[in-house]
FIPAGU-248086 format. One record per residue (C-alpha): x, y, z; residue in one letter; residue number from 0. Coordinates in steps of 0.5 Angstrom, whole numbers, plus 500, padded with zeros to 3 digits. Example, Ala and Ser with C-alpha at 12.3 -4.5 7.8 and 13.67 -1.06 7.14 Angstrom:
! residues 2
[[525 491 516] a 0]
[[527 498 514] s 1]
***
This chain:
! residues 52
[[500 500 500] m 0]
[[502 508 498] e 1]
[[500 513 500] k 2]
[[501 520 496] h 3]
[[499 526 500] g 4]
[[491 524 501] q 5]
[[491 518 496] e 6]
[[493 511 498] t 7]
[[493 506 493] h 8]
[[492 499 494] v 9]
[[495 494 489] s 10]
[[490 488 485] t 11]
[[491 484 492] e 12]
[[492 488 497] e 13]
[[484 490 495] a 14]
[[480 484 493] r 15]
[[483 481 500] s 16]
[[484 474 496] g 17]
[[488 471 490] e 18]
[[486 471 483] t 19]
[[487 462 483] s 20]
[[480 459 481] n 21]
[[479 453 486] i 22]
[[474 458 489] m 23]
[[471 455 483] r 24]
[[471 448 484] w 25]
[[469 449 492] v 26]
[[462 451 488] l 27]
[[461 447 483] a 28]
[[462 441 487] a 29]
[[457 443 492] g 30]
[[453 444 487] l 31]
[[452 438 484] f 32]
[[453 436 491] l 33]
[[446 438 493] a 34]
[[442 437 486] i 35]
[[445 428 487] g 36]
[[442 430 496] a 37]
[[436 432 492] l 38]
[[433 427 487] t 39]
[[436 423 491] v 40]
[[430 425 496] i 41]
[[425 425 491] w 42]
[[427 419 489] v 43]
[[427 416 494] t 44]
[[421 419 496] g 45]
[[416 418 490] a 46]
[[419 410 489] l 47]
[[416 409 497] v 48]
[[410 414 497] t 49]
[[403 410 495] p 50]
[[400 410 489] q 51]
***
């Protein structure tokens, strides 16, 4: 971080407080697919056990 008078200049990395790697996208995608799979299993087993 640099100060020039009353202005403060920060780098992109400091401003975003994180990394630029794409690991979080993989974590979010895996969680989404797991949630869809779990809800599908619940829905199918509920439909199979319910009397018609």
